[in-house]
N, C-alpha and C positions, 0 to 999 in steps of 0.2 A: 804412888799413883797407879802403877800397874795392878797392885792388889785391889785397889778401889774399883778399877775398871773391870777386873775379873768378877768381883762380888756383884757389881751392877749388872753385868751380862748374865750371870748365873740367876739372879733374881728375875731379870726380864724373861729369860727362857723358861724359868719355873712358872711365871705368871701366864705365859703364852701356852705352855704345854700341859700344865697341871689338869685343866678340864679334860683334855684328851686322855691323859693317864687314868683319871678317875673313871671315864667312860669305858676304857678298855678293861680296867680291873672289875667293874661291876657287870661287864658282859659275861663274866665267869661266876657270878654270884648264884648260889643255889635258890635264893628267893627273889621276889620282885622288889625287895627293899632297895631304895636308892641312897640310903644313908648308913646301913649296917651290912658289912660283908660277913655272911654267915657260913660260907663254905665254897669250895671250888667245884665247878661242874661245866660240862660242855653241852648241857641240855638245851640251852637257848640257841646255840648254833645248829643243833639237830632240828629243833622246831623251826628255825629260820628257813632251812632248806626243805621243809615240808609245807611252808606257807605258799600257796599257789599265787596269791596276789603279788607277793614280793618277787617270786621267781619270774612271773610274767613281766613285771616292771624291770627286773634285772636283765632279762633277755632283750627287752626293748632298748634299754640303756646301752648295752654292749653293741647291739646292731647299729644304733644311731651313732655311737661314739666312733666305732671302727669305720663305718661308711663315711661319716663327716670328716674324719681324720684323713682318710685316703683321698677323697675328692678335693678337700681343701688343700692338701699337699700338692696334688697335681695342678690345681688352679693357681695356688700361690707360687709354686716354682715357675710355672709358665709366665705369671705376671712379673716375677722377679727378673727373669731373663729379658722381658720387654723393657722393664724399668732400667735395667743395667745398660741397655743400648740407647737410652735417651740422652739428650744433652743435659748439661749440669743443672740449668735452671728448671727445665721440665722435670728432671729427676727429683729435685728438691720439692717442687710443688706436689708431685704425685705422692712422695713419701710422707709429706705433711698431711695430705688427704687420707693416706693409709693409716696414719696414727690416730685420726679422729675417732673411729669406732673403739679403739683401745682405751682412750681416756674418757670416752663418753659413758655416762652411767648406764648400767645394764638395764635398769627399768625403762630408760628412754628408748634404748634399742629394742627391748621387748615390746613395748607399747607401739612403737613405730612399725615393727614387723607385723604385729597383730592387725593394725589398721590397714596395712598394705594387703594382707591376706583377706581381710574382710572386703576390701575394695574389689579384689579379683573374684572373691567368692560370689559376689552379687552379679557378676558378669560372665563368669566361666564355670559356674557350678562347682567351685572349689570347696572342698571340705577340710576342716582342720584335722590333722592326723599325722601319719608318718611323713608325708611329703612336706608339709609346712614345717614340721619339726626339723627335718633334715636340712632344708634350705636355711632355716634360722641358724642352725649350728655351723653350717658352712660359712655363713655370713660373718660370724664373729671369730671363726677359726682362721680364715684366709689371711687377715692382717698379721697374725702371729707367725705364720709360715713365711711371709715376705720378710718380716723382720729377722728371722733366723737365716734365711738364704742370702740376703743382700750382703752381709759382711763377708761371706765366702767369695763373692765376686770381687770385693775390694781387695781381699788378700791374694787373689789369683793374678798371675801375670797376664795383662791384657792382650799380649801378643801370642799367647800359647795356642789359641784357636786358629789363627792365621798360619802359624808355624805348622800345625797338624795338616792343614790343607795344602801347604807348600810341599809337604812330604808325601802327598798322594791320597789323603783322606778326602772323601766328599763331605758336604756340610753335615749330614746326619751322623756319619761315622766319626767325624772330628768332635762333634758334641758328645756322643756316647762314650768315646774312648778317652777324651781329654778333659772336657769341661765337666761332665757329670761326676766323675770321681772326685774332682776338686770341690764341688759344692755338696757332695753327698752327706757329709756330717751336718751341714745346715738343714738339709732336707729331712734327715732322720730326727734332728732336734725339733724341727717344725711339726713333724708327724706326732712325736711323743707329747709335745705341748698341746697340740690340737686335741689329741685323745684325752689328755688330762682335763682340759677345760670342758670338753663335752661330757665327760664322765660325771662331773659334779655340778654342772650348771643347773640352777634352779629358776632364777628370775625370768630369763628369756624363754626357757622351756615351758614355764607356767603360762605364759601369754600365748604361746604358739602351738601347744599340744592339743590333741583331741581326747575324747573319752576312751578311745581304744589304743592310745599311743603314749600313755603316761610313763615318764621315766622314774628311776628310783628316787631321786630327791623329792619329786612331787608326791610319790607314794609315802615316803617317810614323813613329809609335812602333813599329809592327810591323817596318818596314823597318830602322830604326836598331838594333833589337835584334840583327839579323844582322850588318849592316855599313853604315857610313855612306857612301852613294854621293854623288857630286857632284850627282846629280839631286835629292837632298834639299836641298842648298844652293840650287839653282836654284828649287825649289818654295818653300822658306822665304823666299827673296828676293821672290818674287812675292806671297806672303801678306803680308809686311812692307810692301811698297809699297801694296797694296790697303788695308790697315788705316790706313796713314799718310794716304792720300788721303781715306778716309772721315772720319778725325779732323779733317783740315784743313777739309773741307766742314762738319762740325759746328761748328767754331770760327768759320768765316765766317758761318754762320747765326746763331750766338749773338751775334757782334759786331754784325751787322746788326740783330738784334732789340734789342740794348742801345741802339744809336743811335736807333732808332725810338721807344723808350721815353723817351729824353731829349727828343726833339722833341715 
């Protein structure tokens, strides 16, 4: 039975990751062929970093992802602190509301935000661009930060904050010296998850971006509608590697936090 399970899992992983492996392999192909590998080269990666459109979109993506991750981490952490101090019933209701954007289809969120921005655009001279894109990314990032920070409050001794105050700390110092280190692994995990989601988001970005603030996924979509260039393979490979590195960092932080909790 164990052998059958291993074979099944191997086939499943092969099915899931074979397209990515093919994409990575053909990003090093000497020709534009998508079916015959004729030789190894880094030319497509060199051409990728000479493509001004891709570089501009990449710069927009990094700025949006980092900005959204930082702001959503701050807002999500503050929200988690407030939720943690609520009564049990109120906390349950708020957490269920917080989960709605996560389970909600992205296209619904994207269209809803687009209509909201159109509503304000007609009254406040608001243009689609960096601002609308940043707000949209913060909107779908904050719930994930809250989900990562809240478990750390549940693991923390609820009396530790008051104990720090009894020992002479004021409210701010007690939070910075006692509470913040306890919840820091959740904050870092929330930041990394927010950055990852913002980095590869397409649907919501497509509905809320402007002509001068297109992100990398939107640019890739526009390029593939005409013709799939090996530059796209190279770019997708880089994005895949970056996301994998971020996820590995997140798992390392989570494992380290679990070991510290056991101690």
